[in-house]
C-alpha positions in Angstrom: -64.7 -60.9 -73.9 -61.1 -60.9 -73.3 -59.2 -64.2 -73.2 -56.3 -64.2 -70.8 -53.2 -66.6 -71.5 -51.0 -67.2 -68.4 -47.9 -69.1 -67.7 -45.0 -68.4 -65.4 -43.0 -67.1 -68.6 -45.8 -65.3 -70.4 -46.5 -61.9 -69.1 -49.9 -60.4 -69.4 -50.5 -62.6 -72.5 -53.8 -61.3 -73.7 -55.6 -60.7 -76.9 -59.2 -59.8 -78.4 -60.5 -60.9 -81.5 -61.3 -58.4 -84.3 -64.8 -57.1 -84.3 -66.2 -56.6 -87.8 -69.3 -55.9 -89.6 -68.5 -58.3 -92.2 -70.6 -61.5 -92.6 -67.9 -63.7 -93.3 -67.5 -66.8 -91.2 -64.6 -66.7 -88.7 -61.8 -69.1 -88.4 -58.6 -69.1 -86.4 -54.9 -70.3 -87.0 -52.9 -70.8 -83.8 -49.0 -70.8 -83.5 -48.1 -73.2 -80.8 -45.0 -72.5 -78.8 -45.2 -69.3 -76.7 -49.0 -69.1 -77.4 -50.5 -72.5 -76.6 -47.7 -74.1 -74.6 -44.4 -72.7 -73.0 -41.9 -75.6 -73.5 -43.7 -78.5 -71.8 -46.1 -76.4 -70.0 -49.5 -75.8 -71.2 -50.8 -72.2 -70.7 -54.1 -72.8 -69.0 -56.4 -70.3 -70.5 -55.3 -71.6 -74.0 -57.3 -74.9 -73.1 -60.3 -72.9 -72.2 -60.0 -70.9 -75.5 -59.7 -73.9 -77.7 -62.6 -75.7 -76.1 -64.8 -72.5 -76.4 -64.0 -72.6 -80.1 -65.0 -76.1 -80.5 -68.2 -75.4 -78.6 -69.1 -72.7 -81.0 -68.0 -74.8 -84.0 -65.4 -72.2 -85.2 -62.7 -73.8 -87.4 -59.2 -73.7 -86.4 -55.8 -75.1 -87.4 -52.4 -74.9 -86.1 -49.4 -73.2 -87.9 -46.1 -73.7 -86.2 -42.7 -73.4 -87.7 -41.7 -76.5 -85.4 -41.4 -79.7 -87.1 -39.7 -83.3 -86.9 -42.6 -85.1 -86.1 -45.6 -86.6 -88.1 -48.6 -84.5 -88.3 -50.9 -87.0 -86.8 -48.5 -87.5 -83.9 -48.7 -83.8 -83.3 -52.4 -83.9 -83.4 -52.7 -86.5 -80.8 -50.4 -84.8 -78.5 -52.4 -81.5 -78.8 -55.7 -83.4 -78.5 -54.3 -84.8 -75.1 -52.9 -81.6 -73.9 -55.8 -79.6 -74.3 -58.4 -82.3 -74.3 -59.9 -81.5 -77.7 -60.2 -83.6 -80.8 -57.6 -82.3 -83.3 -57.1 -84.0 -86.8 -53.8 -84.2 -88.6 -55.6 -82.1 -91.3 -55.6 -79.1 -88.9 -51.7 -79.3 -88.4 -49.4 -77.2 -90.6 -45.8 -78.1 -89.3 -42.8 -76.3 -90.8 -42.2 -79.1 -93.4 -45.9 -79.9 -94.0 -45.9 -77.4 -96.9 -43.0 -79.6 -98.6 -45.6 -82.2 -99.3 -46.4 -81.3 -102.9 -42.7 -81.4 -103.9 -43.3 -85.4 -103.6 -45.2 -85.0 -107.1 -42.0 -83.7 -108.8 -39.3 -85.5 -106.8 -40.9 -88.6 -105.9 -38.3 -90.8 -107.8 -35.4 -88.4 -107.2 -32.8 -88.7 -104.5 -33.2 -86.3 -101.8 -31.3 -85.5 -98.5 -33.3 -84.8 -95.5 -31.8 -83.0 -92.8 -32.6 -82.2 -88.9 -34.4 -83.8 -86.1 -32.9 -86.6 -84.0 -29.0 -87.3 -83.9 -29.1 -89.5 -86.8 -32.3 -88.0 -88.7 -34.3 -91.3 -89.0 -37.6 -89.6 -87.7 -37.3 -87.1 -90.4 -36.5 -89.8 -93.0 -39.8 -91.4 -92.1 -41.8 -88.2 -92.3 -40.4 -87.5 -95.9 -41.2 -91.0 -96.8 -44.8 -90.5 -95.9 -45.1 -87.7 -97.9 -44.3 -89.9 -101.0 -40.5 -89.4 -101.3 -39.2 -92.7 -102.3 -35.2 -92.3 -102.1 -34.6 -90.5 -98.9 -31.2 -90.1 -97.3 -30.0 -88.4 -94.2 -26.3 -87.1 -93.3 -25.7 -90.0 -91.2 -25.9 -92.5 -94.2 -23.1 -90.5 -96.0 -21.0 -90.4 -93.0 -21.3 -94.3 -92.8 -20.3 -94.6 -96.5 -17.3 -92.2 -95.8 -16.3 -91.3 -92.4 -13.7 -88.8 -93.4 -16.3 -86.8 -95.1 -16.5 -84.9 -91.6 -13.7 -86.2 -89.4 -15.2 -84.8 -86.1 -18.2 -87.1 -86.0 -18.3 -90.9 -85.8 -20.7 -93.1 -87.4 -23.4 -94.6 -85.1 -23.3 -98.1 -83.7 -26.5 -100.2 -84.3 -29.6 -98.8 -82.4 -27.0 -96.0 -81.0 -29.0 -93.6 -78.9 -32.4 -93.8 -80.4 -35.8 -95.1 -79.4 -36.5 -98.7 -80.7 -39.3 -97.3 -82.9 -37.2 -94.7 -84.6 -33.9 -96.9 -84.7 -31.5 -95.8 -87.4 -31.7 -97.7 -90.4 -28.6 -97.2 -92.7 -28.9 -97.3 -96.4 -25.9 -99.1 -97.8 -25.2 -97.3 -101.0 -22.2 -96.0 -103.0 -23.1 -92.2 -102.7 -20.3 -91.7 -105.4 -22.7 -92.8 -107.8 -25.9 -91.2 -106.3 -26.8 -87.9 -107.6 -28.8 -85.8 -105.4 -31.7 -83.6 -106.6 -32.6 -81.6 -103.4 -31.8 -80.9 -99.8 -34.7 -80.5 -97.6 -34.2 -79.0 -93.9 -37.0 -80.4 -91.9 -36.1 -79.6 -88.4 -33.0 -77.9 -86.5 -29.8 -79.5 -86.9 -28.6 -81.9 -84.2 -25.1 -82.0 -85.6 -24.4 -78.6 -87.1 -20.9 -79.5 -88.2 -21.6 -82.6 -90.1 -25.1 -81.2 -91.7 -23.5 -78.1 -92.7 -20.3 -79.7 -94.2 -22.5 -82.2 -96.5 -25.1 -79.4 -97.5 -22.2 -77.0 -98.6 -20.6 -80.1 -100.3 -23.7 -80.4 -102.6 -24.2 -76.9 -103.0 -20.7 -76.8 -104.7 -21.2 -80.3 -106.3 -21.8 -81.1 -110.0 -25.2 -82.2 -110.5 -25.8 -83.1 -106.8 -23.0 -85.9 -106.9 -21.2 -86.0 -103.4 -17.3 -85.5 -103.9 -17.5 -83.6 -107.2 -17.1 -79.9 -107.9 -19.0 -77.8 -110.3 -16.9 -76.4 -113.1 -19.5 -73.6 -114.3 -20.5 -72.3 -110.9 -24.0 -73.9 -111.2 -25.6 -75.0 -107.8 -25.6 -78.6 -107.5 -29.0 -79.3 -105.6 -32.5 -77.6 -104.8 -32.5 -76.1 -101.3 -35.7 -76.1 -99.3 -35.5 -74.6 -95.7 -38.7 -75.1 -93.5 -38.2 -72.6 -90.7 -36.7 -69.2 -90.8 -37.1 -68.2 -87.2 -33.8 -67.1 -85.5 -35.2 -67.2 -82.0 -38.0 -69.0 -80.4 -39.4 -69.5 -76.7 -38.8 -72.7 -74.5 -38.8 -73.0 -70.9 -35.4 -71.3 -70.5 -36.0 -67.6 -69.5 -34.5 -66.3 -72.7 -35.3 -67.0 -76.3 -33.3 -69.9 -78.0 -31.6 -69.7 -81.6 -33.6 -71.8 -84.0 -33.1 -73.0 -87.5 -32.9 -69.5 -88.7 -29.3 -69.4 -87.3 -28.3 -72.7 -89.1 -29.6 -71.3 -92.4 -27.8 -68.0 -92.0 -24.5 -69.9 -91.3 -24.9 -71.9 -94.6 -25.4 -68.5 -96.3 -22.5 -67.1 -94.7 -20.0 -69.9 -95.6 -21.3 -69.8 -99.3 -20.9 -66.3 -99.5 -17.5 -66.6 -98.1 -16.5 -69.4 -100.6 -18.6 -68.4 -103.7 -18.8 -64.6 -103.1 -20.1 -64.0 -106.9 -22.6 -66.6 -106.8 -26.1 -66.1 -105.2 -27.3 -69.1 -103.1 -30.8 -70.1 -104.5 -33.1 -71.7 -102.0 -36.8 -72.1 -101.4 -37.9 -70.7 -98.0 -41.0 -72.1 -96.2 -42.7 -71.6 -92.8 -44.0 -68.4 -91.3 -44.1 -65.6 -92.5 -43.7 -66.9 -96.1 -46.8 -66.7 -98.3 -46.4 -70.2 -99.4 -47.1 -71.6 -96.1 -50.1 -69.1 -95.4 -51.6 -70.3 -98.9 -51.3 -73.8 -97.8 -52.9 -73.0 -94.4 -55.5 -71.0 -96.1 -56.6 -73.7 -98.2 -56.7 -76.3 -95.3 -59.1 -73.7 -93.6 -61.4 -73.4 -96.6 -61.6 -77.5 -96.6 -62.3 -77.5 -92.8 -64.9 -74.7 -93.3 -66.8 -76.8 -95.8 -66.6 -80.0 -93.6 -67.8 -78.1 -90.8 -70.6 -75.9 -92.1 -70.7 -77.1 -95.7 -70.0 -73.5 -96.6 -67.7 -72.6 -99.6 -67.3 -69.1 -98.6 -63.7 -68.0 -97.7 -63.7 -67.2 -93.8 -62.2 -64.2 -92.1 -59.0 -65.8 -90.6 -57.2 -64.6 -87.6 -53.7 -65.6 -86.8 -52.7 -65.6 -83.2 -49.0 -65.9 -82.5 -46.2 -64.4 -80.5 -43.7 -63.5 -83.2 -44.1 -60.1 -84.7 -42.3 -61.1 -87.8 -43.4 -64.5 -88.8 -46.9 -64.7 -87.0 -48.3 -61.0 -87.4 -46.5 -59.6 -90.3 -46.8 -62.8 -92.5 -50.6 -63.1 -91.5 -51.3 -59.6 -92.3 -49.2 -59.6 -95.8 -51.3 -62.4 -96.6 -54.6 -60.5 -96.0 -55.5 -62.4 -92.6 -56.1 -60.5 -89.3 -53.8 -61.1 -86.3 -53.6 -61.0 -82.6 -50.3 -60.9 -81.0 -49.8 -62.7 -77.7 -47.2 -60.7 -75.8 -44.1 -63.0 -74.4 -40.5 -62.8 -73.8 -40.3 -63.7 -77.5 -41.8 -60.2 -78.2 -39.7 -58.3 -75.7 -36.4 -59.7 -76.7 -37.1 -59.5 -80.5 -35.3 -56.1 -80.7 -32.0 -57.8 -79.3 -31.8 -60.4 -81.9 -29.1 -59.4 -84.5 -31.0 -60.9 -87.8 -34.7 -60.3 -86.3 -35.9 -57.0 -87.4 -39.3 -55.5 -86.5 -40.8 -54.2 -90.1 -41.5 -50.7 -90.4 -45.2 -51.3 -91.0 -45.7 -54.2 -88.7 -48.9 -53.5 -87.0 -48.1 -54.4 -83.3 -50.1 -51.9 -81.6 -53.2 -51.7 -79.5 -55.5 -51.4 -82.6 -54.5 -54.4 -84.3 -53.3 -56.8 -81.3 -56.1 -56.5 -79.3 -59.3 -57.7 -81.3 -63.0 -58.2 -80.2 -64.1 -61.8 -80.3 -66.5 -62.2 -83.0 -67.6 -65.6 -82.0 -68.5 -64.4 -78.5 -70.4 -61.6 -80.0 -72.3 -63.8 -82.3 -73.2 -65.9 -79.1 -74.1 -62.8 -77.2 -76.6 -61.6 -79.7 -78.3 -64.9 -79.7 -78.4 -64.9 -75.8 -79.8 -61.4 -75.8 -83.0 -62.4 -77.7 -83.3 -58.8 -79.0 -87.0 -57.7 -79.6 -85.8 -55.1 -81.9 -86.2 -55.9 -85.8 -83.7 -55.1 -88.4 -86.2 -52.5 -89.5 -86.6 -50.6 -86.3 -85.7 -47.1 -85.5 -82.2 -46.5 -84.5 -81.2 -43.0 -83.1 -78.2 -41.5 -81.2 -80.6 -39.6 -79.1 -83.2 -40.4 -76.5 -86.5 -40.4 -78.2 -89.6 -39.6 -75.7 -91.9 -41.6 -77.5 -89.8 -44.7 -77.5 -89.3 -44.2 -73.7 -93.1 -44.1 -73.3 -93.4 -47.4 -75.5 -90.8 -48.8 -73.2 -92.7 -47.7 -70.0 -95.9 -49.1 -71.4 -94.4 -52.6 -72.3 -92.7 -52.7 -68.9 -96.1 -51.8 -66.9 -98.1 -54.4 -68.6 -96.5 -56.9 -66.5 -98.3 -56.8 -63.0 -94.9 -57.5 -61.1 -93.5 -54.6 -62.5 -96.5 -52.6 -61.2 -96.2 -53.8 -57.9 -92.3 -53.3 -57.8 -93.1 -49.5 -58.7 -95.5 -49.2 -55.7 -93.2 -51.1 -53.4 -89.8 -49.1 -54.1 -91.8 -45.7 -53.8 -92.3 -46.3 -50.2 -89.2 -48.4 -49.0 -85.3 -48.6 -49.3 -84.2 -50.9 -51.8 -81.8 -52.9 -49.5 -84.4 -53.3 -46.9 -87.0 -54.2 -49.2 -85.1 -56.8 -51.2 -83.1 -58.4 -48.4 -83.7 -62.2 -49.0 -85.3 -64.2 -46.2 -83.6 -67.4 -47.6 -80.2 -65.8 -47.2 -80.8 -64.5 -43.7 -81.8 -67.8 -42.4 -78.8 -69.4 -44.1 -76.3 -67.1 -42.8 -76.4 -67.9 -39.0 -73.9 -66.6 -36.4 -72.6 -69.9 -35.7 -69.0 -70.8 -36.2 -66.8 -73.8 -35.3 -63.5 -72.5 -36.0 -62.8 -69.4 -33.5 -59.5 -67.8 -33.2 -60.7 -64.7 -30.8 -63.7 -63.5 -28.9 -63.9 -59.5 -28.6 -66.6 -57.9 -26.5 -65.2 -54.5 -26.7 -66.1 -53.5 -30.2 -64.4 -50.4 -31.9 -66.2 -47.4 -33.7 -64.2 -45.3 -36.2 -67.2 -43.1 -36.1 -67.4 -40.6 -39.1 -63.9 -41.0 -40.3 -62.1 -43.3 -42.9 -59.7 -45.0 -40.7 -61.0 -48.7 -41.0 -57.3 -49.7 -41.9 -56.1 -48.5 -38.7 -58.9 -49.8 -36.5 -58.5 -53.3 -38.4 -54.9 -53.3 -37.7 -55.0 -52.3 -34.0 -57.8 -54.7 -33.4 -55.5 -57.3 -34.1 -52.5 -55.7 -32.3 -54.7 -55.5 -29.1 -55.1 -59.1 -28.7 -51.3 -59.4 -28.0 -51.3 -56.6 -25.5 -54.5 -57.8 -23.7 -52.8 -61.4 -23.2 -49.6 -59.9 -21.9 -51.3 -57.4 -19.5 -54.2 -59.9 -18.7 -56.7 -56.9 -19.3 -60.4 -57.5 -20.3 -61.1 -54.5 -22.6 -58.3 -52.6 -24.1 -57.8 -50.2 -27.3 -54.5 -49.0 -28.9 -54.9 -45.3 -30.0 -55.9 -45.2 -33.7 -55.8 -41.3 -33.3 -52.0 -41.5 -32.5 -51.4 -43.5 -35.8 -53.6 -41.3 -37.7 -52.0 -38.1 -36.8 -48.7 -39.4 -37.9 -50.1 -40.7 -41.1 -51.5 -37.2 -42.0 -47.9 -35.8 -41.5 -46.2 -38.4 -43.3 -48.9 -38.4 -46.3 -48.5 -34.5 -46.5 -44.7 -34.8 -46.7 -45.1 -37.6 -49.3 -47.3 -35.4 -51.4 -45.2 -32.3 -51.3 -42.2 -34.7 -52.4 -44.4 -35.9 -55.3 -45.2 -32.3 -56.2 -41.4 -31.6 -56.4 -40.8 -35.0 -58.1 -43.4 -34.3 -61.0 -42.8 -30.6 -61.4 -41.6 -31.4 -64.9 -44.9 -33.2 -65.6 -47.8 -30.8 -66.9 -50.9 -30.0 -65.0 -53.6 -32.1 -66.5 -51.4 -35.2 -67.0 -52.9 -38.5 -65.7 -50.1 -38.9 -63.0 -50.3 -35.4 -61.8 -54.1 -35.3 -61.7 -54.3 -38.5 -59.8 -51.7 -37.4 -57.3 -53.6 -34.0 -56.8 -57.1 -35.9 -56.5 -56.4 -36.8 -52.9 -53.0 -35.4 -51.3 -54.1 -37.0 -47.9 -57.0 -38.8 -46.3 -58.0 -41.2 -43.9 -57.6 -44.1 -46.1 -54.5 -46.6 -46.0 -53.1 -50.1 -46.4 -51.4 -52.6 -44.2 -47.9 -51.8 -45.3 -48.6 -48.2 -44.3 -49.5 -49.4 -40.7 -46.2 -51.2 -40.6 -44.2 -48.0 -41.5 -46.1 -46.0 -38.8 -45.4 -48.6 -36.1 -41.7 -49.1 -37.1 -41.1 -45.3 -36.8 -43.6 -44.1 -34.2 -44.8 -47.0 -32.0 -48.1 -47.3 -30.6 -49.6 -46.1 -27.3 -52.8 -47.0 -25.5 -55.9 -45.2 -26.4 -56.1 -43.4 -22.8 -52.7 -41.8 -23.8 -53.8 -40.2 -26.9 -57.6 -40.4 -26.9 -60.2 -39.7 -29.8 -61.1 -35.9 -30.4 -63.9 -34.6 -32.1 -61.6 -34.1 -35.4 -60.2 -37.5 -35.3 -63.6 -39.1 -35.1 -65.3 -36.5 -37.4 -62.2 -36.1 -40.0 -64.0 -34.7 -43.0 -63.6 -30.6 -42.3 -59.8 -30.9 -41.2 -58.9 -33.1 -44.2 -60.7 -30.7 -46.6 -58.9 -28.0 -44.9 -55.4 -29.7 -45.1 -56.1 -30.8 -48.7 -56.6 -27.3 -49.9 -53.3 -26.1 -48.0 -51.5 -28.9 -49.5 -52.7 -28.4 -53.0 -51.8 -24.8 -52.7 -48.2 -25.8 -51.5 -47.8 -28.3 -54.3 -48.2 -25.6 -57.0 -46.0 -23.5 -55.5 -43.3 -26.1 -55.0 -43.8 -27.1 -58.8 -43.0 -23.4 -59.9 -40.1 -23.3 -57.3 -38.5 -26.4 -58.6 -38.7 -25.1 -62.3 -37.6 -21.5 -61.7 -34.8 -22.4 -59.0 -33.0 -24.8 -61.7 -32.2 -21.7 -63.8 -31.4 -19.0 -61.0 -29.2 -20.8 -58.0 -26.6 -23.5 -58.0 -28.2 -25.6 -55.4 -31.9 -25.5 -56.3 -33.0 -28.8 -54.4 -31.7 -27.3 -51.2 -34.1 -24.1 -51.7 -37.0 -26.3 -52.7 -36.9 -28.5 -49.7 -36.5 -25.7 -47.0 -39.7 -24.4 -48.6 -41.2 -27.6 -48.4 -40.5 -28.0 -44.8 -41.9 -24.6 -44.1 -45.0 -25.7 -45.7 -44.8 -29.1 -43.5 -44.5 -26.9 -40.3 -47.9 -25.2 -41.3 -49.5 -28.8 -41.8 -48.2 -30.0 -38.5 -49.4 -27.0 -36.7 -52.8 -27.2 -38.0 -52.8 -31.0 -37.1 -51.7 -30.3 -33.5 -54.5 -27.6 -33.0 -57.1 -30.3 -34.5 -56.1 -33.3 -32.9 -53.9 -32.3 -29.9 -50.1 -32.6 -29.4 -49.2 -36.5 -29.7 -46.5 -38.1 -27.7 -43.1 -38.0 -29.1 -41.4 -41.3 -29.9 -39.1 -40.9 -27.2 -41.3 -39.2 -24.7 -42.5 -41.3 -21.6 -46.0 -41.7 -20.6 -47.5 -43.3 -17.7 -50.2 -46.1 -18.5 -52.4 -47.1 -15.7 -54.7 -50.0 -15.8 -57.0 -52.7 -14.0 -56.2 -56.1 -14.9 -58.7 -59.1 -14.6 -57.7 -59.7 -11.3 -59.0 -56.0 -10.3 -55.3 -55.1 -9.6 -54.2 -51.7 -10.6 -51.0 -51.6 -12.6 -48.8 -48.9 -13.9 -46.3 -48.7 -16.8 -43.8 -46.0 -17.6 -42.4 -46.4 -21.2 -42.2 -44.6 -24.6 -44.1 -45.4 -27.7 -41.5 -47.4 -29.3 -40.7 -49.1 -25.7 -44.3 -49.9 -25.6 -44.2 -51.4 -29.1 -41.0 -53.4 -28.4 -42.4 -55.0 -25.3 -45.9 -55.8 -25.8 -45.9 -56.4 -29.5 -42.8 -58.5 -29.6 -44.9 -61.6 -30.4 -46.9 -60.0 -33.3 -43.8 -58.7 -35.3 -45.6 -56.6 -37.8 -42.8 -56.9 -40.2 -43.4 -60.5 -40.5 -46.9 -60.1 -42.2 -47.5 -59.4 -45.8 -50.4 -59.1 -48.1 -51.8 -61.6 -50.4 -54.2 -60.3 -53.2 -56.5 -61.8 -55.5 -56.6 -59.7 -58.8 -57.8 -61.8 -61.8 -56.5 -59.3 -64.2 -53.1 -59.9 -63.4 -50.7 -63.0 -63.5 -50.9 -65.1 -60.4 -47.8 -66.0 -58.2 -46.1 -62.6 -59.0 -45.1 -59.6 -56.7 -46.8 -56.3 -57.4 -46.5 -52.8 -56.1 -48.2 -49.6 -56.9 -46.3 -46.7 -58.2 -46.2 -43.7 -55.6 -48.5 -45.7 -53.1 -46.6 -44.8 -50.0 -47.2 -42.7 -46.8 -43.5 -42.7 -45.4 -40.9 -41.4 -47.5 -38.3 -44.4 -47.6 -40.4 -46.7 -45.7 -41.6 -50.2 -46.6 -43.5 -50.0 -50.1 -46.8 -51.6 -50.6 -46.3 -54.9 -51.7 -48.7 -57.7 -52.9 -48.5 -61.3 -53.8 -51.3 -62.2 -56.1 -52.7 -65.6 -56.0 -56.3 -67.4 -56.5 -59.2 -66.6 -54.5 -59.2 -70.2 -53.1 -55.7 -69.6 -51.7 -57.0 -66.7 -49.9 -59.8 -68.8 -48.3 -57.2 -71.6 -47.3 -54.9 -68.9 -45.9 -57.7 -67.2 -43.4 -58.3 -70.8 -42.2 -54.7 -71.5 -41.6 -54.4 -68.5 -39.5 -57.4 -69.2 -37.7 -56.5 -72.7 -36.7 -53.4 -71.3 -35.3 -55.3 -68.7 -33.2 -54.5 -65.8 -35.4 -57.3 -63.3 -36.7 -56.4 -61.8 -40.1 -56.5 -58.3 -41.6 -58.3 -58.2 -45.0 -59.4 -55.8 -47.6 -62.7 -55.9 -49.6 -65.5 -54.1 -51.2 -68.0 -53.9 -48.4 -70.6 -52.1 -50.3 -71.5 -54.9 -52.6 -74.3 -57.3 -51.6 -74.3 -56.1 -48.0 -76.7 -55.4 -45.4 -75.6 -53.0 -42.7 -78.3 -53.6 -40.2 -78.3 -57.3 -40.4 -74.6 -57.5 -40.8 -74.7 -60.0 -43.7 -72.4 -60.0 -46.9 -73.8 -62.6 -49.3 -74.3 -62.4 -53.3 -77.6 -64.2 -52.8 -78.7 -61.4 -50.5 -80.6 -59.4 -53.1 -82.5 -60.5 -56.2 -82.0 -57.5 -58.6 -83.1 -59.2 -61.5 -86.5 -60.2 -59.9 -86.9 -56.7 -58.7 -85.4 -54.4 -61.5 -85.0 -56.9 -64.5 -81.5 -56.1 -64.3 -79.3 -59.2 -64.7 -75.6 -58.6 -63.4 -73.1 -60.7 -65.0 -69.5 -59.1 -64.5 -66.9 -61.0 -63.0 -64.1 -59.9 -60.5 -61.7 -59.0 -63.2 -64.3 -57.0 -65.1 -65.5 -55.2 -61.9 -61.8 -54.1 -61.3 -61.1 -53.0 -64.7 -64.2 -50.9 -65.0 -64.0 -49.3 -61.7 -67.2 -51.1 -60.3 -65.3 -52.5 -57.4 -62.1 -52.3 -55.5 -60.7 -52.4 -52.0 -62.8 -49.9 -49.9 -62.9 -51.2 -46.4 -60.5 -53.0 -43.9 -61.7 -55.4 -41.3 -60.6 -58.6 -39.6 -61.8 -62.2 -39.7 -61.6 -63.9 -36.3 -64.0 -67.2 -36.9 -65.0 -69.6 -39.5 -67.6 -72.0 -40.1 -66.5 -75.3 -42.0 -68.6 -78.1 -42.8 -67.2 -81.6 -44.4 -64.0 -79.7 -44.9 -65.6 -76.8 -46.9 -65.6 -73.2 -45.4 -69.3 -71.9 -45.5 -68.8 -68.4 -43.8 -66.5 -66.2 -42.0 -67.3 -63.8 -39.0 -65.9 -60.5 -39.2 -64.9 -58.0 -36.6 -65.7 -54.7 -38.0 -65.2 -51.0 -36.6 -68.6 -49.4 -37.1 -69.7 -49.7 -33.4 -72.0 -52.3 -31.9 -75.0 -50.7 -33.5 -73.8 -52.0 -36.9 -74.4 -55.5 -37.8 -74.8 -58.0 -35.2 -73.5 -56.2 -32.3 -70.4 -55.1 -34.3 -69.9 -58.3 -36.1 -70.6 -59.1 -40.0 -71.0 -62.5 -41.5 -69.7 -63.1 -44.9 -70.4 -66.3 -47.0 -67.4 -67.9 -48.9 -69.0 -66.9 -52.3 -69.1 -63.4 -51.2 -65.3 -63.7 -50.1 -64.3 -65.1 -53.4 -65.9 -62.2 -55.3 -65.4 -59.0 -53.1 -62.2 -59.8 -51.0 -59.0 -58.6 -52.7 -56.6 -58.8 -49.8 -55.6 -60.8 -46.9 -52.6 -60.1 -44.8 -50.6 -63.4 -43.9 -47.7 -64.1 -41.4 -44.7 -65.6 -43.2 -44.8 -68.7 -40.7 -48.1 -69.6 -41.7 -48.0 -68.6 -45.4 -47.5 -71.3 -48.3 -43.7 -71.4 -49.0 -44.1 -70.7 -52.6 -45.9 -67.6 -52.1 -43.5 -66.5 -49.4 -40.7 -67.1 -52.2 -42.7 -64.7 -54.3 -42.6 -62.1 -51.7 -38.8 -62.4 -50.8 -38.0 -61.9 -54.4 -38.0 -58.3 -54.4 -35.8 -58.1 -57.5 -38.8 -59.3 -59.6 -41.6 -56.8 -58.6 -44.2 -55.7 -61.1 -45.1 -52.1 -60.9 -48.7 -51.0 -61.5 -49.5 -47.5 -62.2 -50.6 -45.1 -59.3 -54.1 -44.9 -60.7 -54.7 -48.8 -60.9 -57.4 -50.2 -58.9 -55.2 -52.2 -56.7 -53.9 -48.7 -55.4 -57.1 -48.2 -53.7 -57.0 -47.2 -50.0 -59.2 -48.6 -47.6 -61.3 -45.8 -46.3 -64.8 -46.8 -45.3 
């Protein structure tokens, strides 16, 4: 199983846990900032991951280069945030590893640096570790305010919570020799802290105000966190304790260029921290399972240097969560990617061993460990399987049943058919003249024009009316042909056989499309009534002409590829020559389309539309395609509509497009705002309440009954009939090609009980003989699983999603072969 981590700042953060044949028990170590939380915000899927590990009794700890708080306090905070039970023994903070120093320095004078303005909290942490004589820089400032003239000693209770009120230690530091300086957390007063630390480094035997006469360093230095950068709620990484350490080293090198600074560095990626954490995990493993075996540990982090390289150097496995901390790593001056840092797919995406173990248990495998294993199909094995199968009378009955009947008709469930009634209490429109796209894949054009015609019917007071789908389809073929030829020119440098070229060549044109493509066609060509440009045999039966045009386009694409390459070497203006040849090819395509479908009206060519209204009065309109659009679709405003999608593979509340998914060169790109399935349901209901049916894209072939017009995941019991349990979720189906948007229709009614949507009524375009007089019914459960797109009007869409759509500077481009690039064609 893949675990997804999402937040507004984490882009496609995902990992898999390493799959191994080892029998060693599994354990985890998690970084916190950027992995489990982003600033104050909890990454939702991180909570699920930790709760799942608890359920599986898999031990885990937290290793962070953050500090400045007690381990038990951090454990309580994590327990509350993630709704789990975390003990302080599971926490390894940046300074936790310094606990053992107390055995040697218990009675010595130590200076603890970092944390809040006056350092009181870090003093308390050190004292809890067992250090008896702990001082902070503010103590020294209070003793002699001239030690750093740019800071002032604090007033009583100055700026601190009562629980951590600064408590000055009144001592004469002229007689207090320090043994060590311990940096517990990022400095809140760089100037003061650095001055005192540098004074102690140059002091004689750690006595403040003295100067070493032999170059010997005055105190031990212990630094807890080497991170130069770290992630916060700010959109770019922030400098951390590593910057302060580098500054100390630089000042020392300038003042004492011949003397190396001696210090002990803790925190990730240093082995001392991983060794400490490893010992904790072994103790935790023994506590959880009474096992003394060393676990296989997976470190999950977002920092390639400290988390991933550190874990791998220590002998742990690793999983990289990709965040802005990774993306900006190369920009940091001091942060260098190790040459052998395994930040690639092989090491970063690991199979989840714990899930695999659970899966094996749930499968209840009948095969014993000594059973035959083979790479090939064995006939005798198959026969044994068959005998085992037919020993069950239910399976014998199934064999006889399905040898005589269609699977869909045979399995159609009575309970679902009774439950999914054609009754709706929220109706946006009623349609009598059901459309029929016949043997063509123009569902997206029919779904769109079915919505548009409602506006025309109201304005003209007509009972039955259709816009010409054939007119829009004609121009769509021409535009797609031009787009394909342009792609052939653009990709002439890419080899035949490359994934992108093969994808573009797989379907140069076709009947399928998307809503944004409809918008492009209407903006450029307008619309006309169906009587002005009626259906023809080839528009209703498009397979043959599409095949012929595809063959010619592929031939022309190859020619343009060769011409683009050779013209660069032979003439000064190769682009002009290539484009002239492209237009000659396009002329051939246009001519073939005119012969097949008939000459279409030009955008500025006047036509006369005669009709009879509901009062039986004959009317006549003289206009052009664009004029008709401007006058009779002025209330619909196609440019005010956009697509919401539900794609669980990708981050929500983000704007997506698909590379090279376009029909009109220079037109509006296909744009999707990704959100949850529940919000798609809410959007449909909002539009229906405002009298507006909606265009939507779905996988109509899944759990559907054509004759009964039902779409319901409970309609067919495949497990009962075929012993097949289907368990993929929506993301899995998209990722494996099992499902995608294959069909577009419109929703014009809903049935709501006690505030909850039960089902929707769908206007299809397969004629009155399909479904229930042309209508289909889908349950809300089917909608959430197999609907991928809903087109919404800006005036009715949620404001936060409108804002995402309007932010065109932050669009995420999916490759052209991504499942979300599928065109509705059924």
